[in-house]
C-alpha positions in Angstrom: 12.5 -7.4 -10.6 9.3 -9.1 -9.6 8.6 -6.8 -6.6 6.0 -9.2 -5.1 3.5 -7.8 -2.5 3.5 -10.0 0.6 0.2 -9.0 2.2 2.2 -8.3 5.4 1.4 -4.7 6.3 3.4 -4.0 9.5 6.6 -5.0 11.2 6.6 -6.1 14.9 7.7 -4.0 17.9 8.9 -6.8 20.2 5.8 -7.1 22.4 4.2 -10.0 20.5 3.4 -13.2 22.4 2.5 -16.8 21.7 3.6 -20.3 20.6 3.8 -20.9 16.8 5.4 -23.3 14.4 7.5 -22.5 11.3 9.1 -24.5 8.6 11.8 -23.3 6.2 12.5 -24.7 2.8 15.3 -22.4 1.8 17.8 -24.5 -0.1 19.7 -27.6 0.8 18.1 -28.1 4.2 14.6 -28.2 5.7 14.0 -26.8 9.1 11.0 -27.4 11.4 10.7 -25.1 14.5 8.5 -24.1 17.3 8.9 -20.6 18.6 7.6 -19.2 21.9 7.5 -15.4 21.6 8.0 -14.0 25.1 6.7 -10.4 24.4 9.9 -8.7 25.5 11.9 -8.9 22.2 13.1 -12.4 23.3 12.0 -15.8 22.2 12.6 -19.5 22.8 13.3 -21.7 19.8 13.2 -25.5 19.3 14.1 -26.9 15.9 15.3 -29.8 13.8 17.2 -29.5 10.5 17.3 -32.2 7.9 19.0 -32.2 4.5 16.8 -32.5 1.4 17.7 -35.6 -0.5 19.2 -34.7 -3.8 16.7 -36.8 -5.7 13.8 -34.9 -4.2 15.1 -31.6 -5.5 14.5 -32.9 -9.0 11.6 -35.3 -8.2 9.1 -36.5 -10.8 6.2 -35.0 -8.8 5.8 -32.2 -6.2 3.9 -34.7 -4.1 7.2 -36.6 -3.3 8.9 -33.5 -2.0 5.9 -32.2 0.1 5.2 -35.6 1.5 8.8 -35.7 2.8 8.3 -32.2 4.3 5.1 -33.2 6.1 6.8 -36.3 7.5 9.5 -34.2 9.1 6.8 -32.0 10.7 5.2 -35.2 12.1 8.6 -36.4 13.5 9.2 -32.9 15.1 5.7 -32.9 16.8 6.1 -36.4 18.2 9.6 -35.5 19.5 9.0 -32.0 20.9 5.3 -31.5 21.3 4.0 -34.9 22.2 1.2 -33.5 24.4 -0.2 -31.6 21.4 0.2 -34.5 19.1 -1.5 -37.0 21.4 -4.3 -34.6 22.4 -4.5 -33.7 18.8 -7.6 -31.3 18.9 -9.7 -30.4 21.9 -12.9 -28.9 20.5 -15.3 -26.5 22.2 -18.8 -25.8 21.0 -19.3 -22.2 20.0 -22.0 -20.4 18.1 -19.4 -18.1 16.6 -17.8 -20.7 14.4 -19.6 -22.2 11.3 -18.4 -25.7 12.2 -19.7 -25.4 15.7 -16.3 -25.9 17.4 -13.0 -24.3 17.8 -9.6 -25.9 17.0 -7.7 -24.9 20.0 -4.7 -27.2 19.8 -4.0 -26.6 16.2 -0.6 -25.0 15.6 -0.6 -22.0 13.2 2.4 -22.5 11.0 4.4 -20.0 9.0 5.8 -21.6 5.8 9.1 -20.0 4.7 9.4 -20.8 1.1 12.5 -19.2 -0.4 11.6 -19.4 -4.1 9.8 -16.9 -6.4 6.0 -17.1 -5.8 3.1 -15.0 -6.9 1.4 -14.3 -3.6 -2.3 -13.7 -3.7 -3.0 -13.8 0.1 -1.2 -14.2 3.4 -1.3 -18.0 3.0 -1.7 -18.4 -0.7 0.9 -18.2 -3.4 1.7 -20.0 -6.7 5.3 -21.0 -7.6 6.7 -18.9 -10.4 9.9 -20.9 -10.9 12.4 -23.0 -9.0 16.0 -21.8 -8.2 18.9 -23.1 -6.1 19.1 -26.4 -8.0 15.5 -27.4 -7.5 13.6 -28.5 -10.6 10.1 -30.1 -10.2 8.1 -28.9 -13.2 4.6 -30.0 -12.0 4.8 -27.7 -8.9 5.1 -24.5 -11.1 1.9 -22.6 -11.1 0.5 -24.4 -8.0 -0.3 -23.0 -4.6 2.6 -24.2 -2.4 0.7 -23.8 0.8 -2.1 -26.1 -0.5 0.6 -28.7 -1.6 2.0 -28.7 2.0 -1.4 -28.7 3.7 -2.6 -31.6 1.6 0.3 -33.7 2.8 -0.1 -32.5 6.4 -3.8 -33.5 6.3 -3.0 -37.0 5.0 -1.0 -37.5 8.2 -3.8 -36.0 10.3 -1.5 -33.5 12.0 -2.8 -30.7 14.2 -1.2 -28.0 12.0 -2.7 -25.3 9.7 -0.5 -23.5 7.2 -1.4 -19.9 8.2 1.2 -17.8 6.4 3.4 -18.1 3.3 6.7 -16.4 4.1 9.7 -15.6 2.0 12.9 -16.0 4.1 13.8 -12.3 3.5 10.4 -11.2 4.9 11.0 -13.5 7.9 14.5 -11.9 8.3 12.9 -8.5 8.2 10.2 -9.4 10.8 12.6 -11.2 13.2 15.1 -8.3 13.1 12.3 -5.8 13.8 11.1 -7.9 16.8 14.6 -8.2 18.4 16.3 -5.0 17.3 16.8 -2.1 19.7 15.5 1.4 19.0 12.4 3.3 18.2 12.3 2.7 14.5 11.4 -0.5 12.8 13.7 -2.4 10.4 13.4 -1.3 6.8 15.1 -4.2 5.0 15.6 -7.9 5.5 18.3 -9.4 3.3 19.7 -12.9 2.7 23.3 -13.3 1.6 23.8 -17.1 1.8 23.2 -20.0 -0.5 21.0 -17.5 -2.5 20.3 -13.8 -2.1 17.2 -11.7 -1.9 15.7 -8.7 -0.1 12.4 -7.6 1.3 11.6 -4.1 2.4 8.8 -1.9 3.8 7.2 0.2 1.0 4.4 2.7 1.1 1.1 1.4 -0.2 0.8 4.5 -2.3 3.9 3.5 -4.3 2.5 0.0 -5.2 0.9 0.2 -8.6 0.2 -3.4 -9.4 -3.3 -4.8 -8.7 -3.6 -6.9 -5.5 -6.3 -9.5 -4.9 -7.0 -10.9 -1.4 -7.5 -9.2 2.0 -4.9 -7.0 3.7 -4.9 -4.3 6.3 -4.7 -0.9 4.6 -4.6 1.1 7.9 -0.8 1.1 8.2 -0.2 2.6 4.8 2.7 0.2 4.3 3.3 -3.2 2.8 6.4 -5.5 2.8 7.6 -6.1 -0.7 9.7 -9.2 -1.7 12.0 -7.8 -4.4 13.3 -11.1 -5.8 16.5 -9.1 -6.5 18.3 -12.3 -7.5 16.9 -11.8 -11.0 18.0 -8.2 -11.2 19.4 -7.3 -14.7 19.1 -10.7 -16.3 19.8 -8.8 -19.6 23.3 -7.8 -18.2 22.9 -4.2 -19.0 24.9 -3.1 -15.9 26.1 -6.2 -14.1 29.8 -7.1 -14.5 30.3 -10.1 -16.8 33.4 -12.3 -17.3 34.2 -15.4 -19.3 33.8 -17.4 -16.1 30.4 -15.9 -15.3 29.3 -16.9 -18.9 30.6 -20.4 -18.4 28.9 -20.8 -15.0 25.6 -19.6 -16.4 25.6 -21.9 -19.4 26.3 -25.0 -17.2 23.6 -24.0 -14.6 20.1 -25.5 -14.3 18.6 -22.1 -15.1 20.7 -20.4 -17.8 19.9 -16.7 -18.5 18.1 -16.0 -15.2 19.1 -15.1 -11.6 22.1 -13.3 -13.0 22.6 -11.0 -10.0 22.4 -14.1 -7.6 25.0 -15.9 -9.7 27.5 -13.1 -8.9 26.6 -12.7 -5.2 25.4 -15.9 -3.5 27.4 -18.6 -1.8 26.1 -21.3 -4.1 28.0 -19.9 -7.0 31.1 -18.1 -5.7 33.2 -21.3 -5.2 32.3 -22.4 -8.7 33.5 -19.1 -10.2 36.8 -19.5 -8.3 37.1 -23.1 -9.6 36.5 -22.0 -13.2 39.2 -19.3 -12.9 41.6 -21.9 -11.5 40.8 -24.4 -14.2 41.6 -21.8 -16.9 44.9 -21.0 -15.2 45.8 -24.7 -15.0 45.2 -25.1 -18.7 47.6 -22.3 -19.5 51.1 -23.6 -20.0 52.7 -20.2 -19.2 51.2 -20.2 -15.7 52.9 -22.4 -13.1 49.9 -22.6 -10.7 50.1 -25.8 -8.7 53.0 -27.0 -10.8 56.6 -27.6 -9.8 59.4 -28.8 -12.1 61.3 -30.0 -9.0 61.4 -29.5 -5.3 63.6 -26.4 -5.4 60.6 -24.4 -6.7 58.5 -25.1 -3.6 59.2 -23.6 -0.2 58.1 -26.9 1.4 60.9 -28.6 -0.5 58.4 -30.9 -2.2 56.6 -30.9 -5.5 53.0 -29.9 -5.9 50.5 -32.3 -7.4 46.7 -32.4 -7.9 44.8 -35.7 -7.4 42.6 -36.8 -10.3 39.6 -36.8 -8.0 40.2 -33.2 -6.9 37.2 -30.9 -6.8 39.1 -28.5 -9.0 38.2 -30.8 -11.9 34.5 -31.3 -11.1 31.6 -29.0 -11.5 30.6 -27.6 -8.1 33.6 -29.3 -6.7 35.0 -26.2 -4.9 32.8 -25.3 -2.0 32.5 -21.6 -1.1 33.5 -22.3 2.5 37.2 -22.6 1.5 37.1 -19.0 0.4 36.4 -18.1 4.0 39.5 -20.0 5.1 41.5 -18.1 2.5 40.1 -14.8 3.6 40.8 -15.5 7.3 44.3 -16.8 6.9 46.7 -13.9 7.3 49.7 -15.9 8.5 53.1 -15.4 6.7 53.1 -18.9 5.3 49.3 -19.2 4.8 49.7 -22.6 6.5 45.9 -23.0 7.3 44.9 -22.4 3.8 47.5 -24.7 2.4 46.4 -27.5 4.8 42.8 -26.9 3.6 43.9 -27.1 -0.1 45.4 -30.5 0.7 42.6 -32.0 2.8 39.6 -30.6 0.9 40.8 -30.2 -2.7 43.5 -32.9 -2.7 46.1 -30.4 -3.9 49.3 -31.8 -2.3 52.2 -29.7 -1.1 50.9 -26.4 -2.5 53.7 -23.8 -2.6 53.3 -20.4 -0.8 52.9 -18.8 -4.2 50.1 -21.2 -5.1 48.2 -20.3 -1.8 48.8 -16.6 -2.4 47.3 -16.9 -5.9 44.3 -18.8 -4.6 43.8 -16.2 -1.8 43.9 -13.4 -4.4 41.4 -15.0 -6.8 39.0 -16.0 -4.0 39.4 -12.5 -2.5 38.5 -10.8 -5.8 35.4 -13.0 -6.3 34.3 -12.4 -2.6 34.9 -8.7 -2.8 32.9 -8.3 -6.0 30.0 -10.2 -4.2 30.2 -7.9 -1.2 30.2 -4.7 -3.4 27.2 -5.9 -5.4 25.4 -6.8 -2.1 26.0 -3.2 -0.9 24.5 -1.8 -4.2 21.2 -3.6 -3.4 21.2 -2.4 0.3 21.9 1.2 -0.8 19.2 1.1 -3.5 16.5 0.1 -0.9 17.7 2.6 1.7 17.5 5.4 -1.0 14.0 4.2 -2.1 12.7 4.4 1.5 13.7 8.1 1.7 15.1 7.6 5.2 18.3 9.4 4.3 16.6 12.7 3.7 13.5 12.4 5.8 13.7 15.1 8.6 11.6 12.9 11.0 14.2 10.1 10.7 17.2 12.4 11.3 19.7 10.9 13.8 17.9 7.6 13.9 19.7 4.5 12.7 18.4 2.9 9.5 18.2 -0.7 10.6 18.9 -3.6 8.2 18.5 -7.2 9.2 20.7 -9.8 7.4 21.1 -13.5 7.5 23.0 -16.2 5.6 26.3 -17.9 5.6 28.2 -15.3 3.6 27.3 -12.3 5.7 27.7 -14.3 8.9 30.8 -16.4 8.2 32.8 -14.9 5.4 35.5 -12.7 7.0 35.3 -9.0 6.3 32.1 -9.3 4.1 30.3 -6.7 6.1 33.4 -4.5 6.2 33.5 -4.6 2.4 29.7 -3.8 2.2 30.3 -0.6 4.4 33.4 0.3 2.3 31.1 0.3 -0.8 28.2 2.1 0.9 30.6 5.0 1.7 31.3 5.3 -2.1 27.7 5.3 -3.3 26.1 8.7 -4.2 23.3 9.5 -1.8 24.8 7.5 1.0 28.4 8.6 1.5 30.5 8.6 4.6 27.9 10.1 6.9 25.0 8.1 5.5 27.0 4.8 5.9 27.4 5.6 9.6 23.6 5.7 10.0 23.0 2.3 8.4 23.0 -0.4 11.0 23.4 -3.9 9.6 22.6 -6.6 12.2 22.5 -10.4 12.0 18.9 -11.6 12.3 19.6 -15.1 13.6 16.8 -17.7 13.1 15.1 -15.1 10.9 13.2 -17.6 8.8 11.8 -19.4 11.9 11.0 -16.4 14.2 9.9 -14.2 11.3 7.6 -16.9 10.0 6.1 -17.3 13.5 5.5 -13.6 13.7 3.7 -13.6 10.4 1.7 -16.7 11.4 0.6 -14.7 14.5 -0.5 -11.8 12.3 -2.3 -14.3 10.0 -4.0 -16.0 12.9 -5.4 -12.7 14.1 -6.7 -11.8 10.6 -8.2 -15.3 10.2 -10.0 -15.2 13.6 -11.4 -11.7 13.1 -12.5 -12.4 9.5 -14.0 -15.8 10.1 -15.9 -14.8 13.2 -17.1 -11.5 11.6 -18.2 -13.2 8.4 -20.0 -16.0 10.2 -21.7 -13.8 12.8 -22.6 -11.3 10.2 -24.4 -14.0 8.2 -26.0 -15.3 11.4 -27.3 -11.9 12.4 -28.6 -11.2 8.9 -30.5 -14.5 9.0 -31.9 -13.8 12.4 -33.1 -10.4 11.3 -34.9 -12.0 8.3 -36.6 -14.3 10.8 -37.4 -11.4 13.1 -35.2 -12.8 15.8 -33.7 -10.1 18.0 -31.7 -12.0 20.7 -28.6 -13.0 18.7 -25.7 -13.0 21.2 -22.6 -10.9 20.3 -20.2 -13.8 20.7 -21.5 -16.5 23.0 -19.9 -19.8 23.7 -21.1 -23.1 25.2 -18.5 -25.4 26.6 -18.9 -29.1 26.1 -16.8 -31.8 27.8 
């Protein structure tokens, strides 16, 4: 796995305050938020969410995509922060800034970018590769913060991209800000359209070289695992004919093999491929009736030609949630969904039972594999055996449609944790898995706060240091520590 250092060296404790912006490019939607941190583990959130046009996911140039993102930021500012937008920037003269003024109305923005990047600073990182259906070749190898800042600047917006945030890091930060208890959150994980995890690692365990500035005093750093690409060689992951077929037809064959067995983007397609195979088999009577006597609805089952069962990505994972939730004797809710969504007309009870069993097997495998990743990180932190952590909950923040909306997904994770060596029944009781709602927004804001503090301290220190050195050379002794002159 990539195990990417994030340059974030501490998790919050719930007392942080301020107004920050965050944007989230995480998959099929783009979110723009402003977050007011109240300093008491609570926050106020304002946001807009817009779908990414399909053509921009595979645009000819990265400029097309990032120009669209910057335009959404402009629309958000005009709608929700008109006073900032109109005032733009109020500037105060100050000797402590090399430009001679301070940008006081400029929003510090945390950019949640949920794709593999090689991070070289808190607001610098180059794209390693696209995932989740995106494919814009000219963006690979470029600094994604600079790409967004360039388009923001073209629109003259009062926004500075202060922090590059992976959504899992944001989830970790947001959960730590809002979670109860004395100990910080150790892992932030996404189980949604894609899957990934970020955890707190000891600096002493990080062997790869790191450029750029970061705070070494905490002894920790958050690591973005990029676990979606775990075991691309398939040495240990389960593999079926349907996994092989899905991978071959994907935009990134041979990579993200763990993600292709766990994330919501792919689970529905696995179910569809299984169904398609069964439909081709003449000895299986799935969704077929010779006459109405074979169907408990006294009708005959038929599948429309335009059914999603016959089209790649035509079976959305959300129908798996319906199947898991429907425990009625006739499975009537699921059968109605098969009609209205997949155009499978008059499905028999046996058909719905078969669909429920297939979807359940695919979903349970995803949950069990999710638990393996959680357990691996918990064991790596040493919290299970650390005497100083004894009795304390091991807090995990999670986000994403699967873990939030798929029935019994967390139950199946806990079932698996209890079966894992080193965790067991007692260990599973200590692991507290909590939803970190708005993780990418709030977490990104918290990292922007950290970045703004680093930026202010460094810029002022660097400039004043140079100023004092210059003054010394000229035998000037009365250089103020940090004086300001206000100009109307």
